[in-house]
Every structure is written in C-alpha cells, then in structure tokens.
Biopython code that builds the backbone (N, CA, C, O; Angstrom):
import numpy as np
from Bio.PDB.StructureBuilder import StructureBuilder

atoms = [
    (1, "MET", "N", (-4.510, -15.035, -21.840)),
    (1, "MET", "CA", (-6.058, -14.675, -21.883)),
    (1, "MET", "C", (-5.875, -13.143, -22.561)),
    (1, "MET", "O", (-5.112, -12.317, -22.061)),
    (2, "GLN", "N", (-6.531, -12.924, -23.547)),
    (2, "GLN", "CA", (-6.762, -11.481, -23.992)),
    (2, "GLN", "C", (-8.089, -11.195, -23.327)),
    (2, "GLN", "O", (-8.988, -12.001, -23.090)),
    (3, "VAL", "N", (-8.038, -9.603, -23.009)),
    (3, "VAL", "CA", (-9.339, -9.216, -22.411)),
    (3, "VAL", "C", (-9.424, -7.715, -22.789)),
    (3, "VAL", "O", (-8.512, -6.903, -22.632)),
    (4, "GLU", "N", (-10.766, -7.438, -23.360)),
    (4, "GLU", "CA", (-10.915, -6.135, -23.804)),
    (4, "GLU", "C", (-12.382, -5.762, -23.296)),
    (4, "GLU", "O", (-13.215, -6.665, -23.221)),
    (5, "ARG", "N", (-12.715, -4.465, -22.949)),
    (5, "ARG", "CA", (-13.989, -3.995, -22.559)),
    (5, "ARG", "C", (-14.843, -4.186, -23.462)),
    (5, "ARG", "O", (-14.319, -4.348, -24.564)),
    (6, "THR", "N", (-16.122, -4.244, -23.451)),
    (6, "THR", "CA", (-17.249, -4.503, -24.586)),
    (6, "THR", "C", (-17.404, -2.956, -24.854)),
    (6, "THR", "O", (-16.910, -2.154, -24.063)),
    (7, "SER", "N", (-18.030, -2.580, -25.871)),
    (7, "SER", "CA", (-18.362, -1.418, -26.437)),
    (7, "SER", "C", (-18.975, -0.499, -25.195)),
    (7, "SER", "O", (-19.939, -0.816, -24.498)),
    (8, "THR", "N", (-18.149, 0.769, -25.080)),
    (8, "THR", "CA", (-18.375, 1.497, -23.898)),
    (8, "THR", "C", (-19.201, 2.660, -24.361)),
    (8, "THR", "O", (-19.385, 3.481, -23.462)),
    (9, "ASN", "N", (-19.683, 2.920, -25.370)),
    (9, "ASN", "CA", (-20.416, 3.970, -25.991)),
    (9, "ASN", "C", (-21.674, 4.163, -25.171)),
    (9, "ASN", "O", (-22.072, 5.317, -25.007)),
    (10, "ASP", "N", (-22.323, 3.181, -24.654)),
    (10, "ASP", "CA", (-23.523, 3.348, -23.947)),
    (10, "ASP", "C", (-23.407, 3.245, -22.571)),
    (10, "ASP", "O", (-24.394, 3.214, -21.836)),
    (11, "LEU", "N", (-22.144, 3.182, -22.135)),
    (11, "LEU", "CA", (-21.975, 3.181, -20.514)),
    (11, "LEU", "C", (-21.542, 4.498, -19.994)),
    (11, "LEU", "O", (-20.712, 5.166, -20.609)),
    (12, "LEU", "N", (-22.069, 4.892, -18.891)),
    (12, "LEU", "CA", (-21.767, 5.947, -17.903)),
    (12, "LEU", "C", (-21.058, 5.362, -16.674)),
    (12, "LEU", "O", (-21.606, 4.556, -15.921)),
    (13, "VAL", "N", (-19.977, 5.753, -16.539)),
    (13, "VAL", "CA", (-19.089, 5.406, -15.368)),
    (13, "VAL", "C", (-19.010, 6.287, -14.216)),
    (13, "VAL", "O", (-18.637, 7.446, -14.401)),
    (14, "ASP", "N", (-19.336, 5.855, -12.958)),
    (14, "ASP", "CA", (-19.233, 6.784, -12.016)),
    (14, "ASP", "C", (-18.144, 6.238, -10.908)),
    (14, "ASP", "O", (-18.405, 5.194, -10.310)),
    (15, "LYS", "N", (-17.118, 6.833, -10.683)),
    (15, "LYS", "CA", (-16.013, 6.334, -9.793)),
    (15, "LYS", "C", (-16.392, 6.880, -8.277)),
    (15, "LYS", "O", (-16.586, 8.090, -8.162)),
    (16, "LEU", "N", (-16.481, 6.208, -7.351)),
    (16, "LEU", "CA", (-16.788, 6.615, -6.024)),
    (16, "LEU", "C", (-15.435, 6.478, -5.296)),
    (16, "LEU", "O", (-14.580, 5.660, -5.638)),
    (17, "PRO", "N", (-15.298, 7.379, -4.218)),
    (17, "PRO", "CA", (-14.151, 7.546, -3.219)),
    (17, "PRO", "C", (-13.296, 6.332, -2.896)),
    (17, "PRO", "O", (-12.066, 6.290, -2.874)),
    (18, "ASP", "N", (-14.255, 5.242, -2.622)),
    (18, "ASP", "CA", (-13.545, 3.983, -2.053)),
    (18, "ASP", "C", (-13.032, 2.976, -3.134)),
    (18, "ASP", "O", (-12.649, 1.832, -2.885)),
    (19, "GLY", "N", (-13.082, 3.617, -4.485)),
    (19, "GLY", "CA", (-12.548, 2.693, -5.590)),
    (19, "GLY", "C", (-13.665, 1.955, -6.351)),
    (19, "GLY", "O", (-13.507, 1.487, -7.479)),
    (20, "SER", "N", (-14.887, 1.886, -5.594)),
    (20, "SER", "CA", (-15.768, 1.111, -6.336)),
    (20, "SER", "C", (-16.275, 1.882, -7.484)),
    (20, "SER", "O", (-15.870, 3.026, -7.691)),
    (21, "LYS", "N", (-17.159, 1.295, -8.254)),
    (21, "LYS", "CA", (-17.837, 2.038, -9.445)),
    (21, "LYS", "C", (-19.176, 1.429, -9.563)),
    (21, "LYS", "O", (-19.523, 0.291, -9.245)),
    (22, "LEU", "N", (-20.008, 2.587, -10.183)),
    (22, "LEU", "CA", (-21.399, 2.297, -10.724)),
    (22, "LEU", "C", (-21.212, 2.587, -12.084)),
    (22, "LEU", "O", (-20.731, 3.662, -12.439)),
    (23, "ILE", "N", (-21.630, 1.519, -13.049)),
    (23, "ILE", "CA", (-21.781, 1.774, -14.387)),
    (23, "ILE", "C", (-23.033, 1.434, -15.013)),
    (23, "ILE", "O", (-23.447, 0.278, -14.916)),
    (24, "VAL", "N", (-23.750, 2.399, -15.710)),
    (24, "VAL", "CA", (-24.970, 2.557, -15.887)),
    (24, "VAL", "C", (-24.873, 2.202, -17.623)),
    (24, "VAL", "O", (-24.275, 2.952, -18.395)),
    (25, "ASP", "N", (-25.492, 1.071, -18.016)),
    (25, "ASP", "CA", (-25.670, 0.779, -19.469)),
    (25, "ASP", "C", (-27.057, 1.309, -19.860)),
    (25, "ASP", "O", (-28.099, 0.705, -19.603)),
    (26, "ARG", "N", (-26.983, 2.587, -20.557)),
    (26, "ARG", "CA", (-28.104, 3.224, -21.110)),
    (26, "ARG", "C", (-28.844, 2.320, -22.047)),
    (26, "ARG", "O", (-30.061, 2.195, -21.905)),
    (27, "LYS", "N", (-28.241, 1.716, -22.942)),
    (27, "LYS", "CA", (-29.043, 0.821, -23.803)),
    (27, "LYS", "C", (-29.701, -0.327, -23.301)),
    (27, "LYS", "O", (-30.693, -0.702, -23.926)),
    (28, "ASN", "N", (-29.335, -0.987, -22.254)),
    (28, "ASN", "CA", (-30.023, -2.038, -21.706)),
    (28, "ASN", "C", (-30.684, -1.753, -20.417)),
    (28, "ASN", "O", (-31.288, -2.645, -19.819)),
    (29, "GLU", "N", (-30.590, -0.471, -19.936)),
    (29, "GLU", "CA", (-31.096, -0.095, -18.727)),
    (29, "GLU", "C", (-30.918, -0.851, -17.618)),
    (29, "GLU", "O", (-31.832, -1.193, -16.869)),
    (30, "THR", "N", (-29.536, -1.181, -17.458)),
    (30, "THR", "CA", (-28.913, -1.705, -16.404)),
    (30, "THR", "C", (-27.890, -0.995, -15.545)),
    (30, "THR", "O", (-27.092, -0.229, -16.084)),
    (31, "VAL", "N", (-27.867, -1.199, -14.285)),
    (31, "VAL", "CA", (-26.954, -0.653, -13.422)),
    (31, "VAL", "C", (-26.074, -1.494, -12.800)),
    (31, "VAL", "O", (-26.556, -2.309, -12.013)),
    (32, "PHE", "N", (-24.753, -1.478, -12.996)),
    (32, "PHE", "CA", (-23.808, -2.457, -12.350)),
    (32, "PHE", "C", (-23.161, -1.882, -11.399)),
    (32, "PHE", "O", (-22.805, -0.722, -11.602)),
    (33, "ALA", "N", (-22.819, -2.545, -10.061)),
    (33, "ALA", "CA", (-22.266, -2.014, -9.029)),
    (33, "ALA", "C", (-20.874, -2.821, -8.912)),
    (33, "ALA", "O", (-20.971, -4.034, -8.726)),
    (34, "LEU", "N", (-19.676, -2.291, -8.998)),
    (34, "LEU", "CA", (-18.476, -3.047, -8.742)),
    (34, "LEU", "C", (-17.810, -2.582, -7.564)),
    (34, "LEU", "O", (-17.718, -1.378, -7.326)),
    (35, "ASN", "N", (-17.278, -3.583, -6.715)),
    (35, "ASN", "CA", (-16.659, -3.168, -5.569)),
    (35, "ASN", "C", (-15.220, -2.829, -6.036)),
    (35, "ASN", "O", (-14.829, -3.039, -7.184)),
    (36, "ALA", "N", (-14.449, -2.273, -5.029)),
    (36, "ALA", "CA", (-13.128, -1.759, -5.388)),
    (36, "ALA", "C", (-12.205, -2.731, -6.248)),
    (36, "ALA", "O", (-11.458, -2.326, -7.139)),
    (37, "THR", "N", (-12.354, -4.119, -5.856)),
    (37, "THR", "CA", (-11.543, -5.092, -6.426)),
    (37, "THR", "C", (-11.827, -5.140, -7.925)),
    (37, "THR", "O", (-10.978, -4.998, -8.805)),
    (38, "ALA", "N", (-13.209, -5.370, -8.110)),
    (38, "ALA", "CA", (-13.587, -5.448, -9.478)),
    (38, "ALA", "C", (-13.444, -4.259, -10.410)),
    (38, "ALA", "O", (-13.207, -4.312, -11.617)),
    (39, "GLY", "N", (-13.634, -3.128, -9.627)),
    (39, "GLY", "CA", (-13.303, -1.566, -10.137)),
    (39, "GLY", "C", (-11.875, -1.489, -10.608)),
    (39, "GLY", "O", (-11.609, -0.820, -11.607)),
    (40, "ALA", "N", (-10.925, -2.150, -9.930)),
    (40, "ALA", "CA", (-9.453, -2.019, -10.251)),
    (40, "ALA", "C", (-9.332, -2.858, -11.545)),
    (40, "ALA", "O", (-8.550, -2.463, -12.409)),
    (41, "ALA", "N", (-10.109, -4.083, -11.761)),
    (41, "ALA", "CA", (-9.875, -4.999, -12.845)),
    (41, "ALA", "C", (-10.687, -4.158, -14.033)),
    (41, "ALA", "O", (-10.111, -4.151, -15.121)),
    (42, "TRP", "N", (-11.751, -3.562, -13.965)),
    (42, "TRP", "CA", (-12.228, -2.764, -14.873)),
    (42, "TRP", "C", (-11.336, -1.737, -15.480)),
    (42, "TRP", "O", (-11.163, -1.674, -16.697)),
    (43, "ASP", "N", (-10.700, -0.832, -14.518)),
    (43, "ASP", "CA", (-9.767, 0.051, -15.012)),
    (43, "ASP", "C", (-8.601, -0.613, -15.824)),
    (43, "ASP", "O", (-8.212, -0.093, -16.870)),
    (44, "ALA", "N", (-8.151, -1.549, -15.427)),
    (44, "ALA", "CA", (-7.066, -2.148, -15.815)),
    (44, "ALA", "C", (-7.454, -2.736, -17.576)),
    (44, "ALA", "O", (-6.605, -2.990, -18.430)),
    (45, "CYS", "N", (-8.685, -2.816, -17.711)),
    (45, "CYS", "CA", (-9.175, -3.103, -19.184)),
    (45, "CYS", "C", (-9.436, -1.891, -19.867)),
    (45, "CYS", "O", (-10.400, -1.961, -20.630)),
    (46, "SER", "N", (-8.879, -0.847, -19.816)),
    (46, "SER", "CA", (-9.129, 0.272, -20.395)),
    (46, "SER", "C", (-8.816, 0.205, -21.896)),
    (46, "SER", "O", (-9.268, 1.055, -22.664)),
    (47, "GLY", "N", (-7.976, -0.893, -22.347)),
    (47, "GLY", "CA", (-7.572, -1.028, -23.685)),
    (47, "GLY", "C", (-7.300, -2.521, -23.830)),
    (47, "GLY", "O", (-7.237, -3.166, -22.783)),
    (48, "PRO", "N", (-7.149, -3.088, -24.867)),
    (48, "PRO", "CA", (-6.998, -4.361, -25.166)),
    (48, "PRO", "C", (-5.662, -4.932, -24.167)),
    (48, "PRO", "O", (-4.618, -4.284, -24.086)),
    (49, "THR", "N", (-5.849, -6.064, -23.532)),
    (49, "THR", "CA", (-4.847, -6.241, -22.466)),
    (49, "THR", "C", (-4.615, -7.882, -22.313)),
    (49, "THR", "O", (-5.174, -8.650, -23.096)),
    (50, "THR", "N", (-3.840, -8.312, -21.361)),
    (50, "THR", "CA", (-3.845, -9.689, -21.054)),
    (50, "THR", "C", (-4.036, -9.817, -19.619)),
    (50, "THR", "O", (-3.888, -8.894, -18.819)),
    (51, "LEU", "N", (-4.395, -11.085, -19.316)),
    (51, "LEU", "CA", (-4.458, -11.291, -17.839)),
    (51, "LEU", "C", (-3.565, -10.948, -16.895)),
    (51, "LEU", "O", (-3.836, -10.530, -15.769)),
    (52, "SER", "N", (-2.186, -11.180, -17.490)),
    (52, "SER", "CA", (-1.064, -10.832, -16.562)),
    (52, "SER", "C", (-0.957, -9.301, -16.426)),
    (52, "SER", "O", (-0.469, -8.861, -15.385)),
    (53, "LYS", "N", (-1.354, -8.483, -17.351)),
    (53, "LYS", "CA", (-1.137, -7.216, -17.361)),
    (53, "LYS", "C", (-2.189, -6.599, -16.387)),
    (53, "LYS", "O", (-1.886, -5.657, -15.654)),
    (54, "VAL", "N", (-3.411, -7.148, -16.398)),
    (54, "VAL", "CA", (-4.677, -6.727, -15.639)),
    (54, "VAL", "C", (-4.222, -6.942, -14.192)),
    (54, "VAL", "O", (-4.515, -6.123, -13.320)),
    (55, "ALA", "N", (-3.418, -8.181, -13.906)),
    (55, "ALA", "CA", (-2.817, -8.279, -12.533)),
    (55, "ALA", "C", (-2.075, -7.392, -12.102)),
    (55, "ALA", "O", (-2.328, -6.869, -11.017)),
    (56, "GLU", "N", (-0.934, -6.995, -12.885)),
    (56, "GLU", "CA", (-0.069, -5.987, -12.726)),
    (56, "GLU", "C", (-0.646, -4.536, -12.333)),
    (56, "GLU", "O", (-0.293, -3.788, -11.421)),
    (57, "ASP", "N", (-1.557, -4.389, -13.224)),
    (57, "ASP", "CA", (-2.349, -3.016, -12.977)),
    (57, "ASP", "C", (-3.028, -2.960, -11.712)),
    (57, "ASP", "O", (-3.082, -1.922, -11.052)),
    (58, "MET", "N", (-3.621, -4.202, -11.302)),
    (58, "MET", "CA", (-4.308, -4.178, -10.111)),
    (58, "MET", "C", (-3.399, -4.088, -9.031)),
    (58, "MET", "O", (-3.757, -3.397, -8.078)),
    (59, "GLN", "N", (-2.192, -4.697, -8.980)),
    (59, "GLN", "CA", (-1.108, -4.572, -7.878)),
    (59, "GLN", "C", (-0.891, -3.285, -7.636)),
    (59, "GLN", "O", (-0.877, -2.884, -6.472)),
    (60, "ARG", "N", (-0.677, -2.392, -8.749)),
    (60, "ARG", "CA", (-0.404, -0.928, -8.534)),
    (60, "ARG", "C", (-1.381, -0.030, -8.170)),
    (60, "ARG", "O", (-1.137, 1.039, -7.610)),
    (61, "SER", "N", (-2.628, -0.476, -8.506)),
    (61, "SER", "CA", (-3.640, 0.545, -8.136)),
    (61, "SER", "C", (-4.336, 0.071, -6.713)),
    (61, "SER", "O", (-4.829, 0.866, -5.912)),
    (62, "LEU", "N", (-4.292, -1.322, -6.542)),
    (62, "LEU", "CA", (-5.290, -1.653, -5.408)),
    (62, "LEU", "C", (-4.257, -2.258, -4.220)),
    (62, "LEU", "O", (-4.243, -1.764, -3.092)),
    (63, "ASP", "N", (-3.533, -3.208, -4.547)),
    (63, "ASP", "CA", (-2.808, -3.930, -3.406)),
    (63, "ASP", "C", (-1.632, -4.828, -4.198)),
    (63, "ASP", "O", (-1.841, -5.518, -5.196)),
    (64, "PRO", "N", (-0.546, -4.682, -3.621)),
    (64, "PRO", "CA", (0.674, -5.451, -4.085)),
    (64, "PRO", "C", (0.610, -7.029, -4.224)),
    (64, "PRO", "O", (1.249, -7.739, -5.000)),
    (65, "SER", "N", (-0.412, -7.427, -3.185)),
    (65, "SER", "CA", (-0.447, -8.852, -3.171)),
    (65, "SER", "C", (-1.639, -9.529, -3.782)),
    (65, "SER", "O", (-2.094, -10.604, -3.391)),
    (66, "VAL", "N", (-2.198, -8.668, -4.969)),
    (66, "VAL", "CA", (-2.908, -9.201, -5.836)),
    (66, "VAL", "C", (-2.358, -10.188, -6.736)),
    (66, "VAL", "O", (-1.277, -9.981, -7.286)),
    (67, "THR", "N", (-3.146, -11.444, -6.963)),
    (67, "THR", "CA", (-2.608, -12.581, -7.677)),
    (67, "THR", "C", (-3.482, -12.392, -8.995)),
    (67, "THR", "O", (-4.498, -11.717, -9.167)),
    (68, "GLU", "N", (-2.694, -13.283, -9.959)),
    (68, "GLU", "CA", (-3.465, -13.652, -11.405)),
    (68, "GLU", "C", (-4.701, -14.205, -10.910)),
    (68, "GLU", "O", (-5.746, -13.756, -11.380)),
    (69, "GLU", "N", (-4.751, -15.235, -9.912)),
    (69, "GLU", "CA", (-5.966, -15.795, -9.638)),
    (69, "GLU", "C", (-7.205, -14.906, -9.382)),
    (69, "GLU", "O", (-8.305, -15.205, -9.846)),
    (70, "LEU", "N", (-6.987, -13.768, -8.606)),
    (70, "LEU", "CA", (-7.670, -12.880, -8.114)),
    (70, "LEU", "C", (-8.305, -12.017, -9.433)),
    (70, "LEU", "O", (-9.499, -11.802, -9.645)),
    (71, "ALA", "N", (-7.158, -11.593, -10.245)),
    (71, "ALA", "CA", (-7.495, -11.005, -11.444)),
    (71, "ALA", "C", (-8.341, -11.728, -12.326)),
    (71, "ALA", "O", (-9.217, -11.174, -12.991)),
    (72, "LEU", "N", (-8.107, -12.958, -12.352)),
    (72, "LEU", "CA", (-8.931, -13.948, -13.253)),
    (72, "LEU", "C", (-10.371, -13.944, -12.662)),
    (72, "LEU", "O", (-11.309, -13.862, -13.456)),
    (73, "GLN", "N", (-10.602, -14.022, -11.403)),
    (73, "GLN", "CA", (-11.959, -14.050, -10.817)),
    (73, "GLN", "C", (-12.634, -12.747, -11.248)),
    (73, "GLN", "O", (-13.774, -12.794, -11.710)),
    (74, "SER", "N", (-12.042, -11.689, -11.130)),
    (74, "SER", "CA", (-12.770, -10.310, -11.372)),
    (74, "SER", "C", (-13.051, -10.350, -12.984)),
    (74, "SER", "O", (-14.205, -10.148, -13.363)),
    (75, "ILE", "N", (-12.137, -10.576, -13.830)),
    (75, "ILE", "CA", (-12.618, -10.906, -15.204)),
    (75, "ILE", "C", (-13.565, -11.640, -15.475)),
    (75, "ILE", "O", (-14.352, -11.308, -16.360)),
    (76, "LEU", "N", (-13.697, -12.687, -14.852)),
    (76, "LEU", "CA", (-14.873, -13.713, -15.079)),
    (76, "LEU", "C", (-15.960, -13.250, -14.680)),
    (76, "LEU", "O", (-16.943, -13.636, -15.312)),
    (77, "GLN", "N", (-16.170, -12.404, -13.668)),
    (77, "GLN", "CA", (-17.484, -11.864, -13.125)),
    (77, "GLN", "C", (-17.804, -10.537, -13.935)),
    (77, "GLN", "O", (-18.981, -10.177, -13.952)),
    (78, "LEU", "N", (-16.801, -9.732, -14.649)),
    (78, "LEU", "CA", (-17.046, -8.679, -15.454)),
    (78, "LEU", "C", (-17.566, -9.409, -16.945)),
    (78, "LEU", "O", (-18.483, -8.908, -17.596)),
    (79, "ARG", "N", (-16.956, -10.470, -17.317)),
    (79, "ARG", "CA", (-17.326, -11.068, -18.489)),
    (79, "ARG", "C", (-18.869, -11.905, -18.546)),
    (79, "ARG", "O", (-19.523, -12.244, -19.532)),
    (80, "GLU", "N", (-19.115, -12.059, -17.273)),
    (80, "GLU", "CA", (-20.359, -12.691, -16.963)),
    (80, "GLU", "C", (-21.478, -11.694, -17.234)),
    (80, "GLU", "O", (-22.498, -11.959, -17.869)),
    (81, "LYS", "N", (-21.197, -10.586, -16.715)),
    (81, "LYS", "CA", (-22.185, -9.362, -16.802)),
    (81, "LYS", "C", (-21.835, -8.646, -18.312)),
    (81, "LYS", "O", (-22.311, -7.544, -18.587)),
    (82, "LYS", "N", (-21.027, -9.324, -19.184)),
    (82, "LYS", "CA", (-20.909, -8.596, -20.357)),
    (82, "LYS", "C", (-20.246, -7.185, -20.645)),
    (82, "LYS", "O", (-20.435, -6.419, -21.591)),
    (83, "LEU", "N", (-19.323, -7.061, -19.428)),
    (83, "LEU", "CA", (-18.519, -5.674, -19.588)),
    (83, "LEU", "C", (-17.304, -5.885, -20.158)),
    (83, "LEU", "O", (-16.709, -4.917, -20.632)),
    (84, "VAL", "N", (-16.792, -7.048, -20.202)),
    (84, "VAL", "CA", (-15.557, -7.362, -20.935)),
    (84, "VAL", "C", (-15.542, -8.650, -21.762)),
    (84, "VAL", "O", (-16.163, -9.653, -21.413)),
    (85, "THR", "N", (-14.875, -8.582, -22.767)),
    (85, "THR", "CA", (-14.730, -10.047, -23.495)),
    (85, "THR", "C", (-13.366, -10.436, -23.414)),
    (85, "THR", "O", (-12.397, -9.685, -23.307)),
    (86, "THR", "N", (-13.379, -11.889, -23.485)),
    (86, "THR", "CA", (-12.215, -12.605, -23.508)),
    (86, "THR", "C", (-11.940, -13.501, -24.564)),
    (86, "THR", "O", (-12.843, -14.064, -25.183)),
    (87, "SER", "N", (-10.664, -13.672, -24.816)),
    (87, "SER", "CA", (-10.246, -14.969, -25.943)),
    (87, "SER", "C", (-8.944, -15.552, -25.452)),
    (87, "SER", "O", (-8.051, -14.905, -24.905)),
    (88, "GLY", "N", (-8.936, -16.822, -25.703)),
    (88, "GLY", "CA", (-7.790, -17.714, -25.430)),
    (88, "GLY", "C", (-7.983, -18.009, -23.887)),
    (88, "GLY", "O", (-8.746, -17.410, -23.128)),
    (89, "ALA", "N", (-7.120, -19.074, -23.576)),
    (89, "ALA", "CA", (-7.257, -19.556, -22.179)),
    (89, "ALA", "C", (-6.302, -18.939, -21.167)),
    (89, "ALA", "O", (-5.272, -18.398, -21.567)),
    (90, "PRO", "N", (-6.615, -19.001, -19.813)),
    (90, "PRO", "CA", (-5.939, -18.302, -18.930)),
    (90, "PRO", "C", (-4.429, -18.818, -18.940)),
    (90, "PRO", "O", (-4.223, -19.918, -19.452)),
    (91, "SER", "N", (-3.394, -18.120, -18.426)),
    (91, "SER", "CA", (-2.086, -18.604, -18.397)),
    (91, "SER", "C", (-2.127, -19.781, -17.693)),
    (91, "SER", "O", (-3.127, -20.126, -17.063)),
    (92, "GLY", "N", (-0.962, -20.520, -17.760)),
    (92, "GLY", "CA", (-0.657, -21.952, -16.836)),
    (92, "GLY", "C", (-1.227, -21.955, -15.445)),
    (92, "GLY", "O", (-2.150, -22.683, -15.077)),
    (93, "ALA", "N", (-0.570, -21.040, -14.678)),
    (93, "ALA", "CA", (-0.814, -21.041, -13.146)),
    (93, "ALA", "C", (-2.086, -20.726, -12.860)),
    (93, "ALA", "O", (-2.526, -21.157, -11.794)),
    (94, "THR", "N", (-2.845, -20.027, -13.601)),
    (94, "THR", "CA", (-4.229, -19.772, -13.240)),
    (94, "THR", "C", (-5.260, -20.577, -13.693)),
    (94, "THR", "O", (-6.348, -20.602, -13.118)),
    (95, "SER", "N", (-5.005, -21.249, -14.695)),
    (95, "SER", "CA", (-6.049, -22.041, -15.347)),
    (95, "SER", "C", (-6.524, -23.245, -14.441)),
    (95, "SER", "O", (-7.621, -23.736, -14.708)),
    (96, "GLY", "N", (-5.803, -23.752, -13.407)),
    (96, "GLY", "CA", (-6.285, -24.706, -12.636)),
    (96, "GLY", "C", (-6.672, -24.164, -11.166)),
    (96, "GLY", "O", (-6.940, -24.948, -10.256)),
    (97, "ALA", "N", (-6.679, -22.972, -11.028)),
    (97, "ALA", "CA", (-7.139, -22.305, -9.703)),
    (97, "ALA", "C", (-8.754, -22.587, -9.278)),
    (97, "ALA", "O", (-9.688, -22.420, -10.062)),
    (98, "THR", "N", (-8.873, -22.977, -8.098)),
    (98, "THR", "CA", (-10.244, -23.058, -7.771)),
    (98, "THR", "C", (-10.489, -21.845, -6.868)),
    (98, "THR", "O", (-9.611, -21.104, -6.427)),
    (99, "ARG", "N", (-11.921, -21.740, -6.638)),
    (99, "ARG", "CA", (-12.250, -20.589, -5.862)),
    (99, "ARG", "C", (-11.701, -20.601, -4.499)),
    (99, "ARG", "O", (-11.477, -19.567, -3.870)),
    (100, "ARG", "N", (-11.436, -22.062, -3.949)),
    (100, "ARG", "CA", (-10.873, -22.198, -2.591)),
    (100, "ARG", "C", (-9.489, -21.711, -2.495)),
    (100, "ARG", "O", (-9.128, -21.108, -1.484)),
    (101, "GLN", "N", (-8.579, -21.959, -3.612)),
    (101, "GLN", "CA", (-7.398, -21.438, -3.771)),
    (101, "GLN", "C", (-7.353, -20.039, -3.769)),
    (101, "GLN", "O", (-6.434, -19.513, -3.141)),
    (102, "VAL", "N", (-8.236, -19.275, -4.399)),
    (102, "VAL", "CA", (-8.215, -17.980, -4.478)),
    (102, "VAL", "C", (-8.449, -17.496, -3.061)),
    (102, "VAL", "O", (-7.701, -16.650, -2.571)),
    (103, "PHE", "N", (-9.604, -18.082, -2.302)),
    (103, "PHE", "CA", (-9.754, -17.574, -1.096)),
    (103, "PHE", "C", (-8.557, -17.766, 0.029)),
    (103, "PHE", "O", (-8.377, -16.981, 0.959)),
    (104, "ALA", "N", (-7.850, -18.835, -0.200)),
    (104, "ALA", "CA", (-6.817, -19.048, 0.626)),
    (104, "ALA", "C", (-5.579, -18.206, 0.407)),
    (104, "ALA", "O", (-4.739, -18.100, 1.301)),
    (105, "THR", "N", (-5.440, -17.558, -0.857)),
    (105, "THR", "CA", (-4.382, -16.588, -1.201)),
    (105, "THR", "C", (-4.816, -15.231, -0.566)),
    (105, "THR", "O", (-3.899, -14.420, -0.436)),
    (106, "LEU", "N", (-6.111, -14.827, -0.130)),
    (106, "LEU", "CA", (-6.552, -13.501, 0.034)),
    (106, "LEU", "C", (-6.282, -13.230, 1.374)),
    (106, "LEU", "O", (-6.466, -14.178, 2.137)),
    (107, "SER", "N", (-5.816, -11.972, 1.954)),
    (107, "SER", "CA", (-5.819, -11.722, 3.300)),
    (107, "SER", "C", (-6.543, -10.365, 3.492)),
    (107, "SER", "O", (-7.558, -10.346, 4.187)),
    (108, "ALA", "N", (-6.084, -9.234, 2.918)),
    (108, "ALA", "CA", (-6.567, -8.013, 3.075)),
    (108, "ALA", "C", (-7.398, -7.360, 1.934)),
    (108, "ALA", "O", (-7.758, -6.183, 1.958)),
    (109, "ILE", "N", (-7.695, -8.327, 0.833)),
    (109, "ILE", "CA", (-8.032, -7.877, -0.492)),
    (109, "ILE", "C", (-9.478, -8.401, -0.357)),
    (109, "ILE", "O", (-9.635, -9.545, 0.070)),
    (110, "ALA", "N", (-10.595, -7.611, -0.706)),
    (110, "ALA", "CA", (-11.935, -8.009, -1.096)),
    (110, "ALA", "C", (-12.024, -9.020, -2.237)),
    (110, "ALA", "O", (-11.301, -8.737, -3.192)),
    (111, "LEU", "N", (-12.648, -9.982, -2.337)),
    (111, "LEU", "CA", (-13.198, -10.647, -3.474)),
    (111, "LEU", "C", (-13.673, -9.680, -4.496)),
    (111, "LEU", "O", (-13.890, -8.523, -4.136)),
    (112, "PRO", "N", (-13.857, -10.024, -5.720)),
    (112, "PRO", "CA", (-14.251, -8.975, -6.755)),
    (112, "PRO", "C", (-16.025, -9.411, -6.658)),
    (112, "PRO", "O", (-16.548, -10.525, -6.616)),
    (113, "VAL", "N", (-16.518, -8.306, -6.647)),
    (113, "VAL", "CA", (-18.214, -8.318, -6.649)),
    (113, "VAL", "C", (-18.660, -7.417, -7.753)),
    (113, "VAL", "O", (-18.379, -6.220, -7.823)),
    (114, "VAL", "N", (-19.482, -8.188, -8.733)),
    (114, "VAL", "CA", (-20.072, -7.178, -9.770)),
    (114, "VAL", "C", (-21.489, -7.599, -9.523)),
    (114, "VAL", "O", (-21.741, -8.800, -9.416)),
    (115, "VAL", "N", (-22.413, -6.713, -9.425)),
    (115, "VAL", "CA", (-23.924, -6.888, -8.937)),
    (115, "VAL", "C", (-24.618, -6.019, -10.202)),
    (115, "VAL", "O", (-24.135, -4.941, -10.549)),
    (116, "SER", "N", (-25.614, -6.509, -10.750)),
    (116, "SER", "CA", (-26.298, -5.721, -11.746)),
    (116, "SER", "C", (-27.723, -5.569, -11.337)),
    (116, "SER", "O", (-28.267, -6.463, -10.689)),
    (117, "LEU", "N", (-28.380, -4.444, -11.694)),
    (117, "LEU", "CA", (-29.845, -4.165, -11.337)),
    (117, "LEU", "C", (-30.420, -3.661, -12.648)),
    (117, "LEU", "O", (-29.859, -2.806, -13.334)),
    (118, "THR", "N", (-31.585, -4.247, -12.959)),
    (118, "THR", "CA", (-32.345, -3.462, -14.109)),
    (118, "THR", "C", (-33.468, -2.804, -13.829)),
    (118, "THR", "O", (-34.063, -2.193, -14.716)),
]
sb = StructureBuilder()
sb.init_structure("model")
sb.init_model(0)
sb.init_chain("A")
sb.init_seg("    ")
for serial, (resi, resn, name, xyz) in enumerate(atoms, 1):
    if name == "N":
        sb.init_residue(resn, " ", resi, " ")
    sb.init_atom(name, np.array(xyz, "f"), 0.0, 1.0, " ", f" {name:<3s}", serial, name[0])
structure = sb.get_structure()
C-alpha cells in the first residue's frame, strides 16, 4: 500500500507535548485532533511512503511494539478524514486483520484516534 498526505498547503499543524496533534484545515474550516498514535502515523507520511515504512517510523517514534496492523488502522482513519490518500492493497499480513486482532496485539499503545470538528 502506498500512502501520501493530501495537499498540506491549507493545513496548519500544531504538535502538542504528548505527541498528539491539532490540524486546522483553513480551506474547509475543519479542525482535526489526532492522538499520539495517529500523530505518529501522520508524521510518518511526510513524503510518499508505504505501509511498512509507516509502521517502522511509528516504531521508532512511538513504541517498538507498533505493528503493521496498528499502522494500517491509523492510515485508514487519516484517509477517512481525507488527510492522506492511499493506493494499492495492504501487504499480505495486514489485509485480513480485524479490529479484534488489532486490539489483541495492543498492550501499552493507544489505538489511533482522529476526530474532526467543523
């Protein structure tokens, strides 16, 4: 899966001390609140990348136990809010992962959360 941020020209990003982020889309007058997990995924998408690379970057910046499944859940939420675009299918191991499997692999890492307010 290829991942890339959408146009960032209209976005103002404010990084908070806990790793979370506030992103203001001036064009659509929308504010997005990303928790630290989703924020790490956002940071990993600073240039065109792959799901595997996003997971690796999240492991370095957030927690070594981050899995591709967690990275995928983060990317899917960012895509739902139109903050990133994706192309291609996820790699084999993640394509069949369910939310229940993702929950089962987590211990100290928060699930990604992306909330938008207009």
